[in-house]
BAVOVO-771280 format. One record per atom (N, C-alpha, C): x, y, z; residue number from 1; chain; residue in three letters. Coordinates in steps of 0.1 Angstrom, whole numbers, padded with zeros to 4 digits. Atoms other than C-alpha are relative to their C-alpha. Layout:
// residues N
east; north; up; resi; chain; resn
X; Y; Z; NUM; A; ALA
...
***
This chain:
// residues 128
east; north; up; resi; chain; resn
0009; -0014; 0001; 1; A; UNK
-0001; 0001; -0001; 1; A; UNK
0009; 0011; 0000; 1; A; UNK
-0007; -0014; 0002; 2; A; UNK
0030; 0024; -0001; 2; A; UNK
0003; 0007; 0014; 2; A; UNK
-0002; -0008; -0012; 3; A; UNK
0028; 0034; 0035; 3; A; UNK
0012; -0003; 0009; 3; A; UNK
-0012; 0002; -0009; 4; A; UNK
0058; 0016; 0050; 4; A; UNK
0012; 0000; -0011; 4; A; UNK
-0014; -0002; 0009; 5; A; UNK
0094; 0024; 0038; 5; A; UNK
0007; -0015; 0001; 5; A; UNK
-0008; 0014; -0001; 6; A; UNK
0115; -0007; 0027; 6; A; UNK
0013; 0002; 0005; 6; A; UNK
-0015; 0001; -0005; 7; A; UNK
0147; -0015; 0044; 7; A; UNK
0005; -0014; -0003; 7; A; UNK
-0005; 0012; 0005; 8; A; UNK
0168; -0042; 0029; 8; A; UNK
0003; -0010; 0014; 8; A; UNK
-0002; 0009; -0011; 9; A; UNK
0170; -0074; 0052; 9; A; UNK
0011; -0010; -0003; 9; A; UNK
-0012; 0010; 0001; 10; A; UNK
0202; -0098; 0056; 10; A; UNK
-0003; -0014; 0004; 10; A; UNK
0002; 0015; -0004; 11; A; UNK
0195; -0135; 0057; 11; A; UNK
0000; -0008; -0011; 11; A; UNK
0002; 0010; 0010; 12; A; UNK
0192; -0165; 0037; 12; A; UNK
-0012; 0000; -0007; 12; A; UNK
0012; -0004; 0007; 13; A; UNK
0156; -0158; 0031; 13; A; UNK
-0003; 0013; 0004; 13; A; UNK
0004; -0014; -0001; 14; A; UNK
0149; -0121; 0027; 14; A; UNK
-0010; 0005; -0011; 14; A; UNK
0011; -0005; 0009; 15; A; UNK
0123; -0101; 0011; 15; A; UNK
0004; 0005; -0014; 15; A; UNK
-0004; -0006; 0011; 16; A; UNK
0142; -0084; -0015; 16; A; UNK
0014; 0004; -0003; 16; A; UNK
-0012; -0005; 0004; 17; A; UNK
0175; -0079; -0032; 17; A; UNK
0000; 0007; -0012; 17; A; UNK
-0002; -0008; 0014; 18; A; UNK
0186; -0055; -0060; 18; A; UNK
0008; -0010; -0008; 18; A; UNK
-0006; 0008; 0006; 19; A; UNK
0195; -0076; -0087; 19; A; UNK
0007; 0008; -0013; 19; A; UNK
-0008; -0005; 0011; 20; A; UNK
0222; -0064; -0112; 20; A; UNK
0003; 0015; 0001; 20; A; UNK
0000; -0012; -0002; 21; A; UNK
0222; -0030; -0097; 21; A; UNK
-0014; 0008; -0006; 21; A; UNK
0011; -0006; 0005; 22; A; UNK
0186; -0024; -0111; 22; A; UNK
-0010; 0000; 0010; 22; A; UNK
0011; -0001; -0009; 23; A; UNK
0153; -0019; -0094; 23; A; UNK
-0008; -0011; 0002; 23; A; UNK
0009; 0013; 0001; 24; A; UNK
0139; -0053; -0100; 24; A; UNK
0005; -0008; 0014; 24; A; UNK
-0005; 0007; -0012; 25; A; UNK
0140; -0075; -0068; 25; A; UNK
-0001; -0016; -0002; 25; A; UNK
0002; 0014; -0001; 26; A; UNK
0143; -0113; -0061; 26; A; UNK
0006; -0005; 0014; 26; A; UNK
-0005; 0005; -0014; 27; A; UNK
0152; -0136; -0032; 27; A; UNK
0014; -0001; -0001; 27; A; UNK
-0014; 0001; 0002; 28; A; UNK
0189; -0141; -0022; 28; A; UNK
0004; -0013; -0006; 28; A; UNK
-0002; 0012; 0007; 29; A; UNK
0186; -0176; -0034; 29; A; UNK
-0009; -0001; -0011; 29; A; UNK
0008; -0002; 0012; 30; A; UNK
0174; -0170; -0069; 30; A; UNK
-0007; -0013; -0005; 30; A; UNK
0006; 0011; 0008; 31; A; UNK
0170; -0206; -0080; 31; A; UNK
-0006; -0011; 0011; 31; A; UNK
0005; 0008; -0011; 32; A; UNK
0157; -0221; -0047; 32; A; UNK
0011; -0011; 0005; 32; A; UNK
-0008; 0011; -0006; 33; A; UNK
0173; -0254; -0038; 33; A; UNK
0011; -0003; -0010; 33; A; UNK
-0009; 0004; 0009; 34; A; UNK
0191; -0255; -0070; 34; A; UNK
0012; 0011; -0001; 34; A; UNK
-0010; -0013; -0001; 35; A; UNK
0211; -0221; -0060; 35; A; UNK
0014; -0007; 0001; 35; A; UNK
-0014; 0003; -0002; 36; A; UNK
0248; -0224; -0064; 36; A; UNK
0005; 0003; 0014; 36; A; UNK
-0004; -0002; -0015; 37; A; UNK
0263; -0228; -0028; 37; A; UNK
0010; 0013; 0001; 37; A; UNK
-0008; -0013; 0001; 38; A; UNK
0288; -0199; -0038; 38; A; UNK
-0006; 0012; 0004; 38; A; UNK
0008; -0012; -0003; 39; A; UNK
0260; -0175; -0033; 39; A; UNK
0001; 0005; 0014; 39; A; UNK
0001; -0002; -0015; 40; A; UNK
0260; -0179; 0004; 40; A; UNK
0015; 0001; 0006; 40; A; UNK
-0012; -0002; -0006; 41; A; UNK
0289; -0168; 0026; 41; A; UNK
0005; -0012; 0007; 41; A; UNK
-0007; 0012; -0006; 42; A; UNK
0312; -0195; 0039; 42; A; UNK
-0002; 0001; 0015; 42; A; UNK
0003; -0002; -0016; 43; A; UNK
0305; -0182; 0075; 43; A; UNK
-0015; -0007; 0001; 43; A; UNK
0013; 0005; -0001; 44; A; UNK
0267; -0190; 0069; 44; A; UNK
-0001; -0015; -0003; 44; A; UNK
0001; 0013; 0000; 45; A; UNK
0273; -0223; 0057; 45; A; UNK
0007; -0009; 0012; 45; A; UNK
-0005; 0005; -0011; 46; A; UNK
0296; -0231; 0085; 46; A; UNK
-0011; -0001; 0013; 46; A; UNK
0010; -0002; -0008; 47; A; UNK
0267; -0218; 0108; 47; A; UNK
-0010; -0010; -0002; 47; A; UNK
0010; 0010; 0003; 48; A; UNK
0243; -0242; 0091; 48; A; UNK
0005; -0013; 0004; 48; A; UNK
-0006; 0013; -0004; 49; A; UNK
0266; -0271; 0099; 49; A; UNK
0000; -0002; 0015; 49; A; UNK
-0003; 0002; -0015; 50; A; UNK
0272; -0263; 0136; 50; A; UNK
-0016; 0002; 0006; 50; A; UNK
0013; -0002; -0006; 51; A; UNK
0234; -0254; 0142; 51; A; UNK
-0007; -0017; -0003; 51; A; UNK
0004; 0014; 0004; 52; A; UNK
0226; -0289; 0124; 52; A; UNK
0006; -0010; 0010; 52; A; UNK
-0008; 0008; -0010; 53; A; UNK
0251; -0306; 0146; 53; A; UNK
-0006; 0001; 0012; 53; A; UNK
0005; -0002; -0013; 54; A; UNK
0238; -0293; 0177; 54; A; UNK
-0015; -0004; 0001; 54; A; UNK
0013; 0005; 0001; 55; A; UNK
0202; -0302; 0167; 55; A; UNK
0001; -0015; 0000; 55; A; UNK
0000; 0017; 0001; 56; A; UNK
0213; -0340; 0159; 56; A; UNK
0005; -0003; 0015; 56; A; UNK
-0005; 0004; -0015; 57; A; UNK
0232; -0340; 0195; 57; A; UNK
-0013; 0000; 0008; 57; A; UNK
0011; -0002; -0008; 58; A; UNK
0200; -0328; 0212; 58; A; UNK
-0010; -0009; -0005; 58; A; UNK
0009; 0011; 0002; 59; A; UNK
0178; -0353; 0193; 59; A; UNK
0004; -0013; 0006; 59; A; UNK
-0006; 0013; -0008; 60; A; UNK
0202; -0380; 0207; 60; A; UNK
-0002; 0000; 0013; 60; A; UNK
0003; -0002; -0015; 61; A; UNK
0196; -0367; 0242; 61; A; UNK
-0016; -0004; 0002; 61; A; UNK
0015; 0005; -0002; 62; A; UNK
0158; -0371; 0236; 62; A; UNK
0000; -0013; -0001; 62; A; UNK
-0001; 0014; 0001; 63; A; UNK
0164; -0404; 0225; 63; A; UNK
0003; -0007; 0012; 63; A; UNK
-0005; 0005; -0010; 64; A; UNK
0185; -0412; 0254; 64; A; UNK
-0011; 0001; 0013; 64; A; UNK
0009; 0002; -0009; 65; A; UNK
0157; -0401; 0278; 65; A; UNK
-0010; -0008; -0002; 65; A; UNK
0012; 0011; 0003; 66; A; UNK
0132; -0423; 0262; 66; A; UNK
0007; -0014; 0005; 66; A; UNK
-0007; 0012; -0003; 67; A; UNK
0158; -0451; 0266; 67; A; UNK
0001; -0001; 0015; 67; A; UNK
-0003; 0002; -0012; 68; A; UNK
0164; -0443; 0302; 68; A; UNK
-0012; -0003; 0008; 68; A; UNK
0010; 0008; -0006; 69; A; UNK
0129; -0455; 0310; 69; A; UNK
0002; -0014; 0002; 69; A; UNK
-0002; 0012; 0000; 70; A; UNK
0140; -0488; 0304; 70; A; UNK
0014; -0006; 0004; 70; A; UNK
-0012; 0004; -0005; 71; A; UNK
0177; -0488; 0309; 71; A; UNK
0006; 0011; 0009; 71; A; UNK
-0004; -0009; -0009; 72; A; UNK
0195; -0471; 0338; 72; A; UNK
0013; 0007; -0002; 72; A; UNK
-0014; -0005; 0000; 73; A; UNK
0232; -0469; 0328; 73; A; UNK
0006; -0006; -0013; 73; A; UNK
-0008; 0005; 0011; 74; A; UNK
0255; -0474; 0300; 74; A; UNK
0015; -0002; 0005; 74; A; UNK
-0012; 0004; -0006; 75; A; UNK
0289; -0490; 0312; 75; A; UNK
0002; 0007; 0013; 75; A; UNK
0001; -0006; -0016; 76; A; UNK
0283; -0478; 0349; 76; A; UNK
-0002; 0015; -0002; 76; A; UNK
0003; -0015; 0002; 77; A; UNK
0275; -0443; 0335; 77; A; UNK
-0014; 0003; 0000; 77; A; UNK
0015; -0002; 0002; 78; A; UNK
0240; -0429; 0342; 78; A; UNK
-0002; 0007; -0014; 78; A; UNK
0005; -0004; 0011; 79; A; UNK
0222; -0422; 0311; 79; A; UNK
-0004; 0015; 0000; 79; A; UNK
0002; -0014; -0003; 80; A; UNK
0211; -0389; 0324; 80; A; UNK
0012; 0008; 0003; 80; A; UNK
-0013; -0006; -0001; 81; A; UNK
0245; -0378; 0333; 81; A; UNK
0005; 0002; -0014; 81; A; UNK
-0007; 0000; 0016; 82; A; UNK
0257; -0387; 0296; 82; A; UNK
-0008; 0010; -0007; 82; A; UNK
0007; -0009; 0008; 83; A; UNK
0228; -0369; 0282; 83; A; UNK
0001; 0014; 0004; 83; A; UNK
-0002; -0015; -0004; 84; A; UNK
0234; -0337; 0303; 84; A; UNK
0013; 0004; -0005; 84; A; UNK
-0011; -0004; 0005; 85; A; UNK
0269; -0337; 0292; 85; A; UNK
-0002; 0003; -0016; 85; A; UNK
0004; -0002; 0013; 86; A; UNK
0256; -0340; 0255; 86; A; UNK
-0007; 0013; -0001; 86; A; UNK
0007; -0012; -0001; 87; A; UNK
0233; -0312; 0263; 87; A; UNK
0009; 0012; 0000; 87; A; UNK
-0010; -0012; -0001; 88; A; UNK
0263; -0290; 0273; 88; A; UNK
0007; 0001; -0012; 88; A; UNK
-0009; 0001; 0012; 89; A; UNK
0283; -0301; 0243; 89; A; UNK
-0010; 0007; -0011; 89; A; UNK
0008; -0005; 0010; 90; A; UNK
0253; -0292; 0221; 90; A; UNK
-0002; 0015; 0001; 90; A; UNK
0003; -0016; -0001; 91; A; UNK
0247; -0258; 0236; 91; A; UNK
0014; 0008; -0005; 91; A; UNK
-0013; -0005; 0006; 92; A; UNK
0285; -0250; 0227; 92; A; UNK
0001; 0001; -0013; 92; A; UNK
0001; 0002; 0012; 93; A; UNK
0280; -0261; 0195; 93; A; UNK
-0010; 0011; -0007; 93; A; UNK
0009; -0010; 0003; 94; A; UNK
0249; -0240; 0191; 94; A; UNK
0005; 0016; 0000; 94; A; UNK
-0006; -0013; -0002; 95; A; UNK
0269; -0210; 0203; 95; A; UNK
0010; 0003; -0013; 95; A; UNK
-0009; 0000; 0011; 96; A; UNK
0295; -0216; 0176; 96; A; UNK
-0009; 0005; -0013; 96; A; UNK
0010; -0003; 0012; 97; A; UNK
0266; -0215; 0149; 97; A; UNK
-0006; 0014; 0000; 97; A; UNK
0005; -0014; -0001; 98; A; UNK
0253; -0182; 0163; 98; A; UNK
0009; 0011; 0000; 98; A; UNK
-0009; -0008; 0000; 99; A; UNK
0284; -0165; 0164; 99; A; UNK
0006; 0000; -0015; 99; A; UNK
-0003; 0000; 0013; 100; A; UNK
0292; -0176; 0128; 100; A; UNK
-0009; 0007; -0009; 100; A; UNK
0009; -0005; 0012; 101; A; UNK
0262; -0163; 0111; 101; A; UNK
0002; 0016; 0000; 101; A; UNK
-0004; -0015; 0003; 102; A; UNK
0268; -0126; 0118; 102; A; UNK
0014; 0003; -0004; 102; A; UNK
-0014; -0001; 0008; 103; A; UNK
0305; -0131; 0109; 103; A; UNK
0000; 0001; -0014; 103; A; UNK
0001; -0001; 0013; 104; A; UNK
0293; -0136; 0075; 104; A; UNK
-0007; 0012; -0006; 104; A; UNK
0007; -0013; 0005; 105; A; UNK
0277; -0102; 0072; 105; A; UNK
0011; 0008; -0009; 105; A; UNK
-0011; -0008; 0006; 106; A; UNK
0311; -0090; 0057; 106; A; UNK
0004; -0005; -0015; 106; A; UNK
-0001; 0004; 0014; 107; A; UNK
0307; -0111; 0026; 107; A; UNK
-0005; 0010; -0010; 107; A; UNK
0003; -0011; 0009; 108; A; UNK
0307; -0091; -0006; 108; A; UNK
-0015; 0001; -0005; 108; A; UNK
0014; -0002; 0003; 109; A; UNK
0270; -0099; -0015; 109; A; UNK
-0007; 0005; 0010; 109; A; UNK
0006; -0008; -0011; 110; A; UNK
0259; -0087; 0019; 110; A; UNK
0004; 0014; -0002; 110; A; UNK
-0004; -0015; 0001; 111; A; UNK
0280; -0056; 0015; 111; A; UNK
-0007; 0006; -0011; 111; A; UNK
0008; -0007; 0013; 112; A; UNK
0263; -0049; -0020; 112; A; UNK
-0014; 0002; 0005; 112; A; UNK
0013; -0001; -0003; 113; A; UNK
0229; -0054; -0004; 113; A; UNK
-0002; 0011; 0009; 113; A; UNK
0001; -0009; -0010; 114; A; UNK
0235; -0036; 0028; 114; A; UNK
0007; 0014; 0002; 114; A; UNK
-0009; -0012; 0001; 115; A; UNK
0260; -0008; 0018; 115; A; UNK
0013; -0004; 0007; 115; A; UNK
-0015; 0001; -0003; 116; A; UNK
0297; -0003; 0025; 116; A; UNK
0001; 0000; 0016; 116; A; UNK
0000; 0001; -0013; 117; A; UNK
0291; 0001; 0062; 117; A; UNK
0000; -0013; 0007; 117; A; UNK
0000; 0014; -0005; 118; A; UNK
0284; -0037; 0065; 118; A; UNK
0011; -0005; 0002; 118; A; UNK
-0013; 0006; -0001; 119; A; UNK
0310; -0058; 0078; 119; A; UNK
-0005; -0013; 0012; 119; A; UNK
0003; 0009; -0009; 120; A; UNK
0312; -0088; 0103; 120; A; UNK
-0005; 0005; 0012; 120; A; UNK
0007; -0003; -0012; 121; A; UNK
0288; -0083; 0131; 121; A; UNK
-0007; 0015; 0000; 121; A; UNK
0007; -0013; 0002; 122; A; UNK
0275; -0049; 0116; 122; A; UNK
-0005; 0000; -0014; 122; A; UNK
0010; 0003; 0011; 123; A; UNK
0246; -0050; 0092; 123; A; UNK
0000; 0012; -0009; 123; A; UNK
0002; -0012; 0009; 124; A; UNK
0250; -0014; 0078; 124; A; UNK
-0013; 0005; -0002; 124; A; UNK
0015; -0005; 0001; 125; A; UNK
0217; -0004; 0063; 125; A; UNK
-0009; -0011; -0002; 125; A; UNK
0010; 0012; 0001; 126; A; UNK
0200; -0038; 0066; 126; A; UNK
-0005; -0002; 0015; 126; A; UNK
0004; 0002; -0013; 127; A; UNK
0180; -0050; 0094; 127; A; UNK
-0003; -0016; 0001; 127; A; UNK
0005; 0015; -0001; 128; A; UNK
0170; -0086; 0106; 128; A; UNK
-0013; -0001; 0001; 128; A; UNK
***
């Protein structure tokens, strides 16, 4: 309706990017799942890996909690203690993922979208 000012947003799925310096818009990933992986900054790819790894570890702790109803220990170690350690490791892995994502804001494509003030941990003219 034209009453809201547009501010570029930075992320894997954002509303609009300026393509080829013109006023036409498209998603950050122009071809969906077929998008070449070089489009995304390496820090974002590493962030996705660490967040997925943390999610996998947490899924194992859920499974361990269910197994804990039938089995009390594995090699004389409590399943709940092992799951607690796994959750702590998953939390650290999540932190790596959350730190790496904004580190990718200094990538060339993000700088083109958000202006020259954009850099690692600084979005410039964009918003989340």
